[in-house]
PQR file with spaces between the fields and no chain letter, atoms N, CA, C, O and H, PARSE charges and radii, in Angstrom:
ATOM       1  N    UNK     1      -3.065    9.818 -163.541 -0.4000 1.5000
ATOM       2  CA   UNK     1      -3.432    8.463 -163.950 -0.0000 2.0000
ATOM       3  C    UNK     1      -3.581    8.388 -165.474  0.5500 1.7000
ATOM       4  O    UNK     1      -4.702    8.342 -165.981 -0.5500 1.4000
ATOM       5  N    UNK     2      -2.495    8.376 -166.188 -0.4000 1.5000
ATOM       6  CA   UNK     2      -2.560    8.350 -167.647 -0.0000 2.0000
ATOM       7  C    UNK     2      -2.981    6.999 -168.196  0.5500 1.7000
ATOM       8  O    UNK     2      -3.651    6.926 -169.226 -0.5500 1.4000
ATOM       9  H    UNK     2      -1.584    8.413 -165.776  0.4000 1.0000
ATOM      10  N    UNK     3      -2.597    5.942 -167.523 -0.4000 1.5000
ATOM      11  CA   UNK     3      -2.942    4.597 -168.005 -0.0000 2.0000
ATOM      12  C    UNK     3      -4.431    4.345 -167.935  0.5500 1.7000
ATOM      13  O    UNK     3      -5.012    3.785 -168.866 -0.5500 1.4000
ATOM      14  H    UNK     3      -2.053    6.001 -166.686  0.4000 1.0000
ATOM      15  N    UNK     4      -5.055    4.750 -166.847 -0.4000 1.5000
ATOM      16  CA   UNK     4      -6.487    4.488 -166.678 -0.0000 2.0000
ATOM      17  C    UNK     4      -7.333    5.178 -167.741  0.5500 1.7000
ATOM      18  O    UNK     4      -8.138    4.513 -168.392 -0.5500 1.4000
ATOM      19  H    UNK     4      -4.584    5.205 -166.091  0.4000 1.0000
ATOM      20  N    UNK     5      -7.181    6.495 -167.943 -0.4000 1.5000
ATOM      21  CA   UNK     5      -7.980    7.171 -168.957 -0.0000 2.0000
ATOM      22  C    UNK     5      -7.743    6.598 -170.344  0.5500 1.7000
ATOM      23  O    UNK     5      -8.651    6.571 -171.175 -0.5500 1.4000
ATOM      24  H    UNK     5      -6.527    7.035 -167.413  0.4000 1.0000
ATOM      25  N    UNK     6      -6.532    6.146 -170.591 -0.4000 1.5000
ATOM      26  CA   UNK     6      -6.248    5.552 -171.894 -0.0000 2.0000
ATOM      27  C    UNK     6      -7.120    4.330 -172.128  0.5500 1.7000
ATOM      28  O    UNK     6      -7.668    4.153 -173.216 -0.5500 1.4000
ATOM      29  H    UNK     6      -5.795    6.168 -169.916  0.4000 1.0000
ATOM      30  N    UNK     7      -7.249    3.488 -171.113 -0.4000 1.5000
ATOM      31  CA   UNK     7      -8.066    2.288 -171.234 -0.0000 2.0000
ATOM      32  C    UNK     7      -9.529    2.666 -171.360  0.5500 1.7000
ATOM      33  O    UNK     7     -10.264    2.064 -172.143 -0.5500 1.4000
ATOM      34  H    UNK     7      -6.804    3.632 -170.230  0.4000 1.0000
ATOM      35  N    UNK     8      -9.954    3.656 -170.598 -0.4000 1.5000
ATOM      36  CA   UNK     8     -11.345    4.101 -170.659 -0.0000 2.0000
ATOM      37  C    UNK     8     -11.667    4.595 -172.059  0.5500 1.7000
ATOM      38  O    UNK     8     -12.762    4.376 -172.575 -0.5500 1.4000
ATOM      39  H    UNK     8      -9.357    4.145 -169.962  0.4000 1.0000
ATOM      40  N    UNK     9     -10.705    5.259 -172.657 -0.4000 1.5000
ATOM      41  CA   UNK     9     -10.932    5.783 -174.006 -0.0000 2.0000
ATOM      42  C    UNK     9     -11.265    4.657 -174.976  0.5500 1.7000
ATOM      43  O    UNK     9     -12.118    4.817 -175.849 -0.5500 1.4000
ATOM      44  H    UNK     9      -9.815    5.437 -172.238  0.4000 1.0000
ATOM      45  N    UNK    10     -10.585    3.508 -174.823 -0.4000 1.5000
ATOM      46  CA   UNK    10     -10.845    2.371 -175.705 -0.0000 2.0000
ATOM      47  C    UNK    10     -12.267    1.872 -175.496  0.5500 1.7000
ATOM      48  O    UNK    10     -12.905    1.380 -176.426 -0.5500 1.4000
ATOM      49  H    UNK    10      -9.892    3.378 -174.114  0.4000 1.0000
ATOM      50  N    UNK    11     -12.752    2.002 -174.278 -0.4000 1.5000
ATOM      51  CA   UNK    11     -14.098    1.527 -173.980 -0.0000 2.0000
ATOM      52  C    UNK    11     -15.130    2.304 -174.790  0.5500 1.7000
ATOM      53  O    UNK    11     -16.058    1.708 -175.337 -0.5500 1.4000
ATOM      54  H    UNK    11     -12.233    2.401 -173.522  0.4000 1.0000
ATOM      55  N    UNK    12     -14.985    3.594 -174.872 -0.4000 1.5000
ATOM      56  CA   UNK    12     -15.951    4.383 -175.635 -0.0000 2.0000
ATOM      57  C    UNK    12     -15.955    5.844 -175.226  0.5500 1.7000
ATOM      58  O    UNK    12     -16.997    6.497 -175.272 -0.5500 1.4000
ATOM      59  H    UNK    12     -14.231    4.078 -174.428  0.4000 1.0000
ATOM      60  N    UNK    13     -14.799    6.366 -174.824 -0.4000 1.5000
ATOM      61  CA   UNK    13     -14.744    7.783 -174.455 -0.0000 2.0000
ATOM      62  C    UNK    13     -13.609    8.446 -175.226  0.5500 1.7000
ATOM      63  O    UNK    13     -12.531    8.659 -174.672 -0.5500 1.4000
ATOM      64  H    UNK    13     -13.952    5.835 -174.786  0.4000 1.0000
ATOM      65  N    UNK    14     -13.835    8.773 -176.493 -0.4000 1.5000
ATOM      66  CA   UNK    14     -12.797    9.369 -177.319 -0.0000 2.0000
ATOM      67  C    UNK    14     -12.309   10.703 -176.768  0.5500 1.7000
ATOM      68  O    UNK    14     -11.120   11.012 -176.837 -0.5500 1.4000
ATOM      69  H    UNK    14     -14.711    8.600 -176.943  0.4000 1.0000
ATOM      70  N    UNK    15     -13.223   11.487 -176.224 -0.4000 1.5000
ATOM      71  CA   UNK    15     -12.830   12.787 -175.674 -0.0000 2.0000
ATOM      72  C    UNK    15     -11.833   12.627 -174.533  0.5500 1.7000
ATOM      73  O    UNK    15     -10.790   13.281 -174.526 -0.5500 1.4000
ATOM      74  H    UNK    15     -14.189   11.237 -176.168  0.4000 1.0000
ATOM      75  N    UNK    16     -12.142   11.772 -173.579 -0.4000 1.5000
ATOM      76  CA   UNK    16     -11.269   11.572 -172.422 -0.0000 2.0000
ATOM      77  C    UNK    16      -9.945   10.968 -172.869  0.5500 1.7000
ATOM      78  O    UNK    16      -8.879   11.380 -172.411 -0.5500 1.4000
ATOM      79  H    UNK    16     -12.989   11.241 -173.586  0.4000 1.0000
ATOM      80  N    UNK    17     -10.019    9.998 -173.758 -0.4000 1.5000
ATOM      81  CA   UNK    17      -8.804    9.339 -174.221 -0.0000 2.0000
ATOM      82  C    UNK    17      -7.900   10.323 -174.947  0.5500 1.7000
ATOM      83  O    UNK    17      -6.680   10.299 -174.784 -0.5500 1.4000
ATOM      84  H    UNK    17     -10.885    9.663 -174.130  0.4000 1.0000
ATOM      85  N    UNK    18      -8.504   11.182 -175.744 -0.4000 1.5000
ATOM      86  CA   UNK    18      -7.701   12.151 -176.487 -0.0000 2.0000
ATOM      87  C    UNK    18      -6.971   13.109 -175.561  0.5500 1.7000
ATOM      88  O    UNK    18      -5.879   13.572 -175.887 -0.5500 1.4000
ATOM      89  H    UNK    18      -9.495   11.202 -175.877  0.4000 1.0000
ATOM      90  N    UNK    19      -7.558   13.409 -174.416 -0.4000 1.5000
ATOM      91  CA   UNK    19      -6.957   14.373 -173.505 -0.0000 2.0000
ATOM      92  C    UNK    19      -5.898   13.715 -172.630  0.5500 1.7000
ATOM      93  O    UNK    19      -4.745   14.145 -172.618 -0.5500 1.4000
ATOM      94  H    UNK    19      -8.446   13.032 -174.151  0.4000 1.0000
ATOM      95  N    UNK    20      -6.287   12.675 -171.900 -0.4000 1.5000
ATOM      96  CA   UNK    20      -5.352   12.031 -170.981 -0.0000 2.0000
ATOM      97  C    UNK    20      -4.745   10.774 -171.588  0.5500 1.7000
ATOM      98  O    UNK    20      -3.617   10.405 -171.261 -0.5500 1.4000
ATOM      99  H    UNK    20      -7.224   12.325 -171.909  0.4000 1.0000
ATOM     100  N    UNK    21      -5.480   10.125 -172.458 -0.4000 1.5000
ATOM     101  CA   UNK    21      -4.991    8.895 -173.075 -0.0000 2.0000
ATOM     102  C    UNK    21      -3.652    9.109 -173.773  0.5500 1.7000
ATOM     103  O    UNK    21      -2.827    8.197 -173.820 -0.5500 1.4000
ATOM     104  H    UNK    21      -6.396   10.425 -172.723  0.4000 1.0000
ATOM     105  N    UNK    22      -3.428   10.308 -174.315 -0.4000 1.5000
ATOM     106  CA   UNK    22      -2.183   10.602 -175.020 -0.0000 2.0000
ATOM     107  C    UNK    22      -0.987   10.372 -174.099  0.5500 1.7000
ATOM     108  O    UNK    22       0.098   10.017 -174.558 -0.5500 1.4000
ATOM     109  H    UNK    22      -4.098   11.049 -174.276  0.4000 1.0000
ATOM     110  N    UNK    23      -1.193   10.577 -172.795 -0.4000 1.5000
ATOM     111  CA   UNK    23      -0.096   10.413 -171.843 -0.0000 2.0000
ATOM     112  C    UNK    23       0.184    8.938 -171.575  0.5500 1.7000
ATOM     113  O    UNK    23       1.304    8.565 -171.229 -0.5500 1.4000
ATOM     114  H    UNK    23      -2.075   10.866 -172.422  0.4000 1.0000
ATOM     115  N    UNK    24      -0.840    8.102 -171.738 -0.4000 1.5000
ATOM     116  CA   UNK    24      -0.664    6.685 -171.406 -0.0000 2.0000
ATOM     117  C    UNK    24      -0.448    5.819 -172.640  0.5500 1.7000
ATOM     118  O    UNK    24       0.381    4.910 -172.605 -0.5500 1.4000
ATOM     119  H    UNK    24      -1.750    8.406 -172.019  0.4000 1.0000
ATOM     120  N    UNK    25      -1.171    6.074 -173.735 -0.4000 1.5000
ATOM     121  CA   UNK    25      -1.071    5.207 -174.903 -0.0000 2.0000
ATOM     122  C    UNK    25      -0.028    5.739 -175.885  0.5500 1.7000
ATOM     123  O    UNK    25       1.091    5.230 -175.941 -0.5500 1.4000
ATOM     124  H    UNK    25      -1.845    6.813 -173.764  0.4000 1.0000
ATOM     125  N    UNK    26      -0.393    6.758 -176.655 -0.4000 1.5000
ATOM     126  CA   UNK    26       0.540    7.279 -177.669 -0.0000 2.0000
ATOM     127  C    UNK    26       0.523    8.793 -177.657  0.5500 1.7000
ATOM     128  O    UNK    26      -0.554    9.375 -177.786 -0.5500 1.4000
ATOM     129  H    UNK    26      -1.303    7.171 -176.610  0.4000 1.0000
ATOM     130  N    UNK    27       1.612    9.440 -177.515 -0.4000 1.5000
ATOM     131  CA   UNK    27       1.618   10.912 -177.436 -0.0000 2.0000
ATOM     132  C    UNK    27       0.696   11.600 -178.431  0.5500 1.7000
ATOM     133  O    UNK    27      -0.329   12.149 -178.029 -0.5500 1.4000
ATOM     134  H    UNK    27       2.487    8.967 -177.410  0.4000 1.0000
ATOM     135  N    UNK    28       1.036   11.588 -179.740 -0.4000 1.5000
ATOM     136  CA   UNK    28       0.274   12.371 -180.708 -0.0000 2.0000
ATOM     137  C    UNK    28      -1.025   11.674 -181.089  0.5500 1.7000
ATOM     138  O    UNK    28      -2.081   12.306 -181.134 -0.5500 1.4000
ATOM     139  H    UNK    28       1.869   11.142 -180.067  0.4000 1.0000
ATOM     140  N    UNK    29      -0.955   10.387 -181.361 -0.4000 1.5000
ATOM     141  CA   UNK    29      -2.149    9.649 -181.767 -0.0000 2.0000
ATOM     142  C    UNK    29      -3.243    9.774 -180.719  0.5500 1.7000
ATOM     143  O    UNK    29      -4.408    9.996 -181.047 -0.5500 1.4000
ATOM     144  H    UNK    29      -0.098    9.874 -181.325  0.4000 1.0000
ATOM     145  N    UNK    30      -2.859    9.632 -179.455 -0.4000 1.5000
ATOM     146  CA   UNK    30      -3.854    9.733 -178.386 -0.0000 2.0000
ATOM     147  C    UNK    30      -4.444   11.135 -178.308  0.5500 1.7000
ATOM     148  O    UNK    30      -5.637   11.301 -178.054 -0.5500 1.4000
ATOM     149  H    UNK    30      -1.913    9.452 -179.188  0.4000 1.0000
ATOM     150  N    UNK    31      -3.607   12.135 -178.526 -0.4000 1.5000
ATOM     151  CA   UNK    31      -4.083   13.515 -178.431 -0.0000 2.0000
ATOM     152  C    UNK    31      -5.190   13.756 -179.443  0.5500 1.7000
ATOM     153  O    UNK    31      -6.224   14.337 -179.114 -0.5500 1.4000
ATOM     154  H    UNK    31      -2.638   12.000 -178.732  0.4000 1.0000
ATOM     155  N    UNK    32      -4.975   13.312 -180.672 -0.4000 1.5000
ATOM     156  CA   UNK    32      -5.987   13.514 -181.707 -0.0000 2.0000
ATOM     157  C    UNK    32      -7.125   12.511 -181.558  0.5500 1.7000
ATOM     158  O    UNK    32      -8.289   12.853 -181.768 -0.5500 1.4000
ATOM     159  H    UNK    32      -4.135   12.840 -180.940  0.4000 1.0000
ATOM     160  N    UNK    33      -6.798   11.299 -181.205 -0.4000 1.5000
ATOM     161  CA   UNK    33      -7.826   10.276 -181.073 -0.0000 2.0000
ATOM     162  C    UNK    33      -8.353    9.851 -182.435  0.5500 1.7000
ATOM     163  O    UNK    33      -9.234    8.995 -182.523 -0.5500 1.4000
ATOM     164  H    UNK    33      -5.852   11.021 -181.035  0.4000 1.0000
ATOM     165  N    UNK    34      -7.818   10.443 -183.499 -0.4000 1.5000
ATOM     166  CA   UNK    34      -8.267   10.081 -184.844 -0.0000 2.0000
ATOM     167  C    UNK    34      -7.344    9.025 -185.437  0.5500 1.7000
ATOM     168  O    UNK    34      -7.737    8.299 -186.349 -0.5500 1.4000
ATOM     169  H    UNK    34      -7.102   11.137 -183.428  0.4000 1.0000
ATOM     170  N    UNK    35      -6.118    8.935 -184.925 -0.4000 1.5000
ATOM     171  CA   UNK    35      -5.160    7.967 -185.434 -0.0000 2.0000
ATOM     172  C    UNK    35      -5.795    6.582 -185.473  0.5500 1.7000
ATOM     173  O    UNK    35      -5.847    5.943 -186.524 -0.5500 1.4000
ATOM     174  H    UNK    35      -5.799    9.525 -184.183  0.4000 1.0000
ATOM     175  N    UNK    36      -6.273    6.126 -184.324 -0.4000 1.5000
ATOM     176  CA   UNK    36      -6.946    4.839 -184.275 -0.0000 2.0000
ATOM     177  C    UNK    36      -6.015    3.734 -183.811  0.5500 1.7000
ATOM     178  O    UNK    36      -6.334    2.559 -183.991 -0.5500 1.4000
ATOM     179  H    UNK    36      -6.230    6.646 -183.471  0.4000 1.0000
ATOM     180  N    UNK    37      -4.872    4.068 -183.218 -0.4000 1.5000
ATOM     181  CA   UNK    37      -3.988    3.016 -182.734 -0.0000 2.0000
ATOM     182  C    UNK    37      -4.566    2.368 -181.480  0.5500 1.7000
ATOM     183  O    UNK    37      -4.855    1.171 -181.490 -0.5500 1.4000
ATOM     184  H    UNK    37      -4.613    5.022 -183.072  0.4000 1.0000
ATOM     185  N    UNK    38      -4.743    3.139 -180.391 -0.4000 1.5000
ATOM     186  CA   UNK    38      -5.334    2.568 -179.187 -0.0000 2.0000
ATOM     187  C    UNK    38      -6.846    2.463 -179.309  0.5500 1.7000
ATOM     188  O    UNK    38      -7.462    1.591 -178.695 -0.5500 1.4000
ATOM     189  H    UNK    38      -4.508    4.111 -180.384  0.4000 1.0000
ATOM     190  N    UNK    39      -7.441    3.341 -180.095 -0.4000 1.5000
ATOM     191  CA   UNK    39      -8.895    3.354 -180.229 -0.0000 2.0000
ATOM     192  C    UNK    39      -9.290    2.745 -181.562  0.5500 1.7000
ATOM     193  O    UNK    39     -10.291    3.140 -182.162 -0.5500 1.4000
ATOM     194  H    UNK    39      -6.941    4.049 -180.593  0.4000 1.0000
ATOM     195  N    UNK    40      -8.498    1.774 -182.029 -0.4000 1.5000
ATOM     196  CA   UNK    40      -8.776    1.151 -183.324 -0.0000 2.0000
ATOM     197  C    UNK    40     -10.137    0.461 -183.323  0.5500 1.7000
ATOM     198  O    UNK    40     -10.697    0.185 -184.384 -0.5500 1.4000
ATOM     199  H    UNK    40      -7.685    1.453 -181.542  0.4000 1.0000
ATOM     200  N    UNK    41     -10.663    0.186 -182.146 -0.4000 1.5000
ATOM     201  CA   UNK    41     -11.965   -0.480 -182.070 -0.0000 2.0000
ATOM     202  C    UNK    41     -13.077    0.434 -182.574  0.5500 1.7000
ATOM     203  O    UNK    41     -13.808    0.048 -183.486 -0.5500 1.4000
ATOM     204  H    UNK    41     -10.208    0.410 -181.284  0.4000 1.0000
ATOM     205  N    UNK    42     -13.231    1.635 -182.011 -0.4000 1.5000
ATOM     206  CA   UNK    42     -14.303    2.535 -182.459 -0.0000 2.0000
ATOM     207  C    UNK    42     -13.770    3.726 -183.254  0.5500 1.7000
ATOM     208  O    UNK    42     -13.835    4.855 -182.769 -0.5500 1.4000
ATOM     209  H    UNK    42     -12.637    1.949 -181.271  0.4000 1.0000
ATOM     210  N    UNK    43     -13.242    3.504 -184.471 -0.4000 1.5000
ATOM     211  CA   UNK    43     -12.709    4.616 -185.262 -0.0000 2.0000
ATOM     212  C    UNK    43     -13.820    5.524 -185.768  0.5500 1.7000
ATOM     213  O    UNK    43     -13.664    6.745 -185.788 -0.5500 1.4000
ATOM     214  H    UNK    43     -13.189    2.587 -184.865  0.4000 1.0000
ATOM     215  N    UNK    44     -14.925    4.945 -186.171 -0.4000 1.5000
ATOM     216  CA   UNK    44     -16.048    5.746 -186.662 -0.0000 2.0000
ATOM     217  C    UNK    44     -16.669    6.538 -185.515  0.5500 1.7000
ATOM     218  O    UNK    44     -17.063    7.691 -185.690 -0.5500 1.4000
ATOM     219  H    UNK    44     -15.052    3.953 -186.155  0.4000 1.0000
ATOM     220  N    UNK    45     -16.752    5.919 -184.351 -0.4000 1.5000
ATOM     221  CA   UNK    45     -17.345    6.597 -183.193 -0.0000 2.0000
ATOM     222  C    UNK    45     -16.530    7.841 -182.843  0.5500 1.7000
ATOM     223  O    UNK    45     -17.091    8.880 -182.495 -0.5500 1.4000
ATOM     224  H    UNK    45     -16.432    4.982 -184.209  0.4000 1.0000
ATOM     225  N    UNK    46     -15.210    7.730 -182.935 -0.4000 1.5000
ATOM     226  CA   UNK    46     -14.349    8.872 -182.614 -0.0000 2.0000
ATOM     227  C    UNK    46     -14.631   10.017 -183.573  0.5500 1.7000
ATOM     228  O    UNK    46     -14.741   11.170 -183.155 -0.5500 1.4000
ATOM     229  H    UNK    46     -14.755    6.886 -183.217  0.4000 1.0000
ATOM     230  N    UNK    47     -14.748    9.707 -184.847 -0.4000 1.5000
ATOM     231  CA   UNK    47     -14.988   10.752 -185.848 -0.0000 2.0000
ATOM     232  C    UNK    47     -16.397   11.312 -185.691  0.5500 1.7000
ATOM     233  O    UNK    47     -16.608   12.517 -185.830 -0.5500 1.4000
ATOM     234  H    UNK    47     -14.659    8.771 -185.187  0.4000 1.0000
ATOM     235  N    UNK    48     -17.346   10.452 -185.405 -0.4000 1.5000
ATOM     236  CA   UNK    48     -18.735   10.891 -185.262 -0.0000 2.0000
ATOM     237  C    UNK    48     -18.875   11.815 -184.052  0.5500 1.7000
ATOM     238  O    UNK    48     -19.583   12.821 -184.104 -0.5500 1.4000
ATOM     239  H    UNK    48     -17.174    9.473 -185.293  0.4000 1.0000
ATOM     240  N    UNK    49     -18.186   11.455 -182.957 -0.4000 1.5000
ATOM     241  CA   UNK    49     -18.266   12.267 -181.745 -0.0000 2.0000
ATOM     242  C    UNK    49     -17.488   13.567 -181.925  0.5500 1.7000
ATOM     243  O    UNK    49     -17.943   14.638 -181.523 -0.5500 1.4000
ATOM     244  H    UNK    49     -17.612   10.638 -182.915  0.4000 1.0000
ATOM     245  N    UNK    50     -16.320   13.455 -182.529 -0.4000 1.5000
ATOM     246  CA   UNK    50     -15.496   14.642 -182.740 -0.0000 2.0000
ATOM     247  C    UNK    50     -15.983   15.369 -183.986  0.5500 1.7000
ATOM     248  O    UNK    50     -15.428   16.404 -184.353 -0.5500 1.4000
ATOM     249  H    UNK    50     -15.951   12.585 -182.855  0.4000 1.0000
């Protein structure tokens, strides 16, 4: 279920999105979760958590 985790990541789970979100949203950007394309909403949260 790559699409679901990708959406969850946008909600506020950078770790989950980075792992599975990469399969649903953007290959490399999702893997790092630092790009901020799908997770453009909480960019600071991603960096703070990671």
